[in-house]
TORVOKE-983450 format. One record per residue (C-alpha): residue in one letter; x, y, z. Coordinates in steps of 0.1 Angstrom, whole numbers, m for minus. Layout:
N
+------+-------+-------+-------+
: code :    xx :    yy :    zz :
+------+-------+-------+-------+
:    A :     X :     Y :     Z :
...
+------+-------+-------+-------+
END
This chain:
302
+------+-------+-------+-------+
: code :    xx :    yy :    zz :
+------+-------+-------+-------+
:    M :    33 :   129 :  m310 :
:    K :    64 :   115 :  m292 :
:    V :    57 :    93 :  m262 :
:    L :    85 :    85 :  m237 :
:    V :    85 :    50 :  m223 :
:    L :   117 :    41 :  m204 :
:    D :   109 :     4 :  m199 :
:    N :   113 :   m17 :  m230 :
:    G :    87 :   m42 :  m218 :
:    Q :    62 :   m15 :  m213 :
:    R :    69 :    m2 :  m248 :
:    S :    58 :   m35 :  m263 :
:    E :    26 :   m35 :  m242 :
:    L :    16 :    m1 :  m258 :
:    E :    14 :   m16 :  m292 :
:    P :    m3 :   m11 :  m315 :
:    V :    m1 :    27 :  m314 :
:    P :   m16 :    51 :  m339 :
:    E :     6 :    62 :  m369 :
:    T :     8 :    96 :  m354 :
:    V :    24 :    83 :  m322 :
:    E :    61 :    75 :  m319 :
:    V :    73 :    56 :  m288 :
:    V :   108 :    66 :  m278 :
:    S :   131 :    55 :  m249 :
:    D :   152 :    86 :  m245 :
:    P :   139 :   121 :  m234 :
:    T :   141 :   147 :  m261 :
:    P :   128 :   183 :  m264 :
:    D :    99 :   172 :  m286 :
:    V :    85 :   145 :  m263 :
:    E :    49 :   155 :  m253 :
:    F :    38 :   125 :  m233 :
:    A :    58 :   104 :  m208 :
:    V :    49 :    71 :  m191 :
:    L :    68 :    69 :  m158 :
:    N :    70 :    46 :  m128 :
:    F :    86 :    49 :   m94 :
:    G :   119 :    35 :  m108 :
:    A :   125 :    68 :  m124 :
:    A :   120 :    89 :   m92 :
:    A :   157 :    97 :   m87 :
:    R :   160 :   109 :  m123 :
:    L :   129 :   131 :  m125 :
:    P :   146 :   165 :  m125 :
:    Q :   169 :   155 :  m153 :
:    L :   141 :   139 :  m173 :
:    F :   118 :   169 :  m171 :
:    A :   147 :   193 :  m179 :
:    A :   153 :   173 :  m211 :
:    M :   116 :   175 :  m222 :
:    P :   106 :   212 :  m223 :
:    G :    77 :   203 :  m246 :
:    L :    61 :   178 :  m222 :
:    R :    24 :   181 :  m218 :
:    V :    12 :   149 :  m201 :
:    V :    27 :   124 :  m176 :
:    Q :    11 :    90 :  m171 :
:    S :    20 :    75 :  m137 :
:    L :    19 :    37 :  m135 :
:    S :     9 :    39 :   m99 :
:    A :   m22 :    53 :   m82 :
:    G :    m1 :    74 :   m58 :
:    V :    18 :   103 :   m73 :
:    D :    34 :   119 :   m43 :
:    W :    68 :   108 :   m56 :
:    L :    60 :   125 :   m89 :
:    Q :    39 :   156 :   m82 :
:    P :    66 :   179 :   m66 :
:    H :    89 :   176 :   m97 :
:    V :    64 :   180 :  m125 :
:    P :    67 :   213 :  m144 :
:    Q :    39 :   238 :  m141 :
:    G :    11 :   232 :  m166 :
:    V :    19 :   195 :  m172 :
:    V :   m11 :   172 :  m166 :
:    I :    m6 :   141 :  m144 :
:    C :   m26 :   110 :  m151 :
:    K :   m29 :    86 :  m121 :
:    A :   m34 :    48 :  m126 :
:    V :   m64 :    47 :  m102 :
:    G :   m81 :    14 :  m102 :
:    V :   m53 :    m5 :  m120 :
:    H :   m38 :   m20 :   m88 :
:    D :   m71 :   m25 :   m68 :
:    G :   m71 :   m63 :   m73 :
:    P :   m35 :   m71 :   m67 :
:    V :   m33 :   m49 :   m35 :
:    A :   m65 :   m63 :   m22 :
:    E :   m53 :   m98 :   m28 :
:    W :   m20 :   m90 :   m10 :
:    V :   m39 :   m78 :    20 :
:    V :   m60 :  m109 :    21 :
:    A :   m28 :  m130 :    19 :
:    A :   m12 :  m110 :    47 :
:    I :   m43 :  m114 :    69 :
:    L :   m46 :  m151 :    63 :
:    A :    m9 :  m157 :    69 :
:    M :   m11 :  m140 :   103 :
:    Q :   m44 :  m154 :   113 :
:    R :   m32 :  m189 :   105 :
:    R :     2 :  m182 :   122 :
:    L :    21 :  m191 :    91 :
:    P :    52 :  m171 :   100 :
:    E :    54 :  m189 :   133 :
:    F :    51 :  m223 :   117 :
:    I :    78 :  m214 :    90 :
:    E :   101 :  m202 :   118 :
:    A :    95 :  m235 :   137 :
:    Q :   101 :  m255 :   105 :
:    Q :   134 :  m237 :    99 :
:    L :   145 :  m245 :   134 :
:    A :   134 :  m281 :   130 :
:    R :   111 :  m276 :   160 :
:    W :    82 :  m300 :   156 :
:    D :    62 :  m293 :   188 :
:    R :    27 :  m278 :   188 :
:    S :    34 :  m251 :   214 :
:    P :    28 :  m222 :   189 :
:    I :    m7 :  m235 :   185 :
:    E :   m13 :  m240 :   222 :
:    K :     0 :  m206 :   232 :
:    T :   m15 :  m186 :   203 :
:    P :   m46 :  m204 :   189 :
:    V :   m52 :  m201 :   152 :
:    D :   m80 :  m176 :   145 :
:    D :  m108 :  m181 :   121 :
:    L :  m117 :  m150 :   100 :
:    E :  m154 :  m158 :   101 :
:    G :  m173 :  m133 :   123 :
:    Q :  m144 :  m110 :   128 :
:    M :  m144 :   m72 :   121 :
:    V :  m120 :   m58 :    95 :
:    L :  m116 :   m20 :    97 :
:    V :  m103 :    m4 :    65 :
:    V :   m88 :    30 :    71 :
:    G :   m88 :    50 :    38 :
:    H :  m117 :    32 :    22 :
:    G :  m117 :    39 :   m16 :
:    S :  m116 :    17 :   m47 :
:    I :   m90 :    m7 :   m32 :
:    G :  m111 :    m9 :     0 :
:    R :  m142 :   m18 :   m20 :
:    T :  m122 :   m45 :   m39 :
:    L :  m108 :   m58 :    m6 :
:    A :  m143 :   m60 :     9 :
:    S :  m154 :   m82 :   m21 :
:    R :  m124 :  m104 :   m17 :
:    L :  m131 :  m109 :    20 :
:    A :  m168 :  m115 :    17 :
:    P :  m165 :  m153 :    12 :
:    F :  m147 :  m155 :    46 :
:    G :  m177 :  m142 :    65 :
:    V :  m160 :  m111 :    79 :
:    R :  m177 :   m78 :    87 :
:    V :  m158 :   m51 :    67 :
:    I :  m162 :   m15 :    79 :
:    G :  m146 :    13 :    59 :
:    V :  m135 :    47 :    72 :
:    A :  m132 :    77 :    49 :
:    Q :  m128 :   114 :    55 :
:    H :  m166 :   119 :    51 :
:    A :  m194 :    95 :    56 :
:    R :  m206 :    75 :    25 :
:    P :  m230 :    46 :    21 :
:    D :  m200 :    22 :    23 :
:    A :  m179 :    41 :    48 :
:    R :  m180 :    57 :    82 :
:    P :  m166 :    92 :    88 :
:    S :  m131 :    96 :   103 :
:    S :  m147 :   110 :   135 :
:    E :  m158 :    75 :   144 :
:    L :  m123 :    60 :   140 :
:    P :  m113 :    60 :   177 :
:    S :  m143 :    39 :   187 :
:    L :  m140 :    16 :   157 :
:    L :  m103 :     9 :   164 :
:    A :  m112 :    m4 :   198 :
:    Q :  m136 :   m29 :   182 :
:    A :  m117 :   m42 :   152 :
:    D :  m100 :   m75 :   150 :
:    V :   m80 :   m65 :   119 :
:    V :   m71 :   m29 :   109 :
:    V :   m60 :   m23 :    73 :
:    N :   m42 :     9 :    63 :
:    L :   m50 :    20 :    27 :
:    L :   m45 :    57 :    32 :
:    P :   m31 :    78 :     4 :
:    L :    m4 :   103 :    12 :
:    A :   m16 :   139 :    18 :
:    A :    m8 :   167 :    42 :
:    D :   m35 :   154 :    66 :
:    T :   m25 :   117 :    64 :
:    E :    12 :   119 :    68 :
:    E :    22 :    99 :   100 :
:    F :   m15 :    93 :   106 :
:    V :    m8 :    59 :   120 :
:    D :    12 :    67 :   151 :
:    R :    15 :    55 :   187 :
:    G :   m18 :    70 :   197 :
:    F :   m35 :    52 :   168 :
:    L :   m21 :    18 :   179 :
:    D :   m29 :    25 :   216 :
:    R :   m66 :    27 :   206 :
:    M :   m64 :    m8 :   190 :
:    K :   m75 :   m37 :   212 :
:    A :   m50 :   m62 :   223 :
:    G :   m46 :   m91 :   198 :
:    A :   m57 :   m70 :   168 :
:    L :   m38 :   m73 :   136 :
:    F :   m24 :   m43 :   118 :
:    V :   m18 :   m46 :    80 :
:    N :    m1 :   m17 :    63 :
:    A :    m8 :   m14 :    26 :
:    G :   m10 :    24 :    25 :
:    R :    15 :    49 :    13 :
:    G :    47 :    46 :    33 :
:    K :    47 :    80 :    50 :
:    T :    12 :    76 :    64 :
:    V :    28 :    55 :    91 :
:    D :    51 :    72 :   116 :
:    T :    84 :    52 :   115 :
:    A :   107 :    78 :   130 :
:    P :   136 :    63 :   150 :
:    S :   127 :    82 :   181 :
:    S :   112 :    57 :   206 :
:    T :    84 :    81 :   215 :
:    R :    73 :    83 :   178 :
:    C :    82 :    49 :   163 :
:    V :    52 :    28 :   156 :
:    Q :    70 :    m4 :   161 :
:    A :    83 :     9 :   194 :
:    A :    47 :    16 :   204 :
:    F :    40 :   m21 :   198 :
:    A :    70 :   m31 :   218 :
:    R :    64 :    m7 :   247 :
:    R :    27 :   m13 :   251 :
:    L :    23 :   m50 :   243 :
:    M :    53 :   m70 :   230 :
:    S :    86 :   m64 :   247 :
:    P :   100 :   m51 :   279 :
:    T :   128 :   m33 :   260 :
:    L :   131 :   m14 :   227 :
:    S :   165 :   m29 :   219 :
:    R :   150 :   m54 :   193 :
:    C :   125 :   m29 :   179 :
:    R :   123 :   m25 :   142 :
:    T :   117 :    11 :   130 :
:    D :   102 :     1 :    97 :
:    I :    65 :    m8 :   102 :
:    P :    58 :   m44 :    93 :
:    Y :    30 :   m50 :    69 :
:    G :    15 :   m77 :    92 :
:    T :    22 :   m73 :   129 :
:    R :     1 :   m89 :   155 :
:    Q :    m1 :   m73 :   189 :
:    T :     2 :   m98 :   218 :
:    S :     0 :   m95 :   255 :
:    S :    25 :  m122 :   264 :
:    S :    53 :  m123 :   239 :
:    P :    87 :  m119 :   257 :
:    R :   104 :  m106 :   227 :
:    T :    98 :   m93 :   192 :
:    S :   105 :  m125 :   174 :
:    P :   106 :  m127 :   136 :
:    A :    73 :  m145 :   136 :
:    R :    56 :  m117 :   156 :
:    R :    70 :   m88 :   136 :
:    H :    66 :  m105 :   102 :
:    A :    73 :   m80 :    74 :
:    G :    68 :   m85 :    37 :
:    S :    73 :   m64 :     7 :
:    R :    42 :   m56 :   m12 :
:    V :    53 :   m66 :   m46 :
:    G :    19 :   m80 :   m57 :
:    T :    11 :   m48 :   m76 :
:    D :    40 :   m54 :  m100 :
:    S :    24 :   m81 :  m122 :
:    P :    20 :   m85 :  m160 :
:    G :   m17 :   m78 :  m156 :
:    T :   m13 :   m45 :  m138 :
:    R :    15 :   m34 :  m161 :
:    S :    m6 :   m42 :  m191 :
:    A :   m36 :   m23 :  m177 :
:    A :   m15 :     7 :  m169 :
:    T :     3 :     9 :  m202 :
:    S :   m30 :     3 :  m220 :
:    R :   m44 :    33 :  m202 :
:    A :   m14 :    53 :  m212 :
:    S :   m19 :    42 :  m249 :
:    H :   m55 :    53 :  m248 :
:    C :   m46 :    86 :  m231 :
:    S :   m19 :    95 :  m256 :
:    A :   m40 :    85 :  m286 :
:    C :   m70 :   106 :  m277 :
:    S :   m52 :   133 :  m256 :
:    R :   m76 :   129 :  m228 :
:    A :   m64 :   132 :  m192 :
:    T :   m76 :   138 :  m157 :
:    R :   m59 :   167 :  m138 :
:    I :   m51 :   160 :  m102 :
:    R :   m72 :   182 :   m79 :
+------+-------+-------+-------+
END
């Protein structure tokens, strides 16, 4: 069996492979198994056209919305579910702590050589203990996040499509948004979750709540129209008298405030979620691909 792995580093992580498996870096008609990550998204049509014998694709991400529309009929897709639970959960914890402890404000003050204590006086530092963290899209990452947050003494409430022992049903979301101190988006992308986080969603959040976006990008409405832009909803409702300084890309950690005169860098702090791209997660994902190619077992997306 020929296995396509485009990244040389990932090829070494697959070793050792069975004698019946040959790892290649170029697509050929006799490739049956391909290991792909998001970096190959722009080349997918050409890659699949060059591999008519392809039977299985292993994604190195849990989300496969970038992959699924291009995969030829009959080809099985394997998702890397669970591989990124720890890194994403830890990134969310870092984002929450940074915003709760006002680190972006302090960094901005440091860069401006402003050594007064006014940021503390105007916006007191918040302790996490006793606060409510609402996880929208509560799955394996949400459960890992809950375990990471447990030592901080927070109350984590998950929301899923249907009620489970560890999650409330989505019908309770409006009332829960009004109570939460921190709202974390972990939604996957599907027809019913696209632009799920919109102006109405944010309007239901209480003033001062923190929104952390670690879900799939299109689950947040970031259209440039001021009536649909999530950041514009922040600005219009709570942050700024005008929309001229509004960012249309939703920040990963944005605190709603009732008194900020403008959308300053500290208040619209944005960060790239790169914590999932670590040696540990790459090794785990490629190890899963190695196992899958060796025993020809895969899970079809439903």
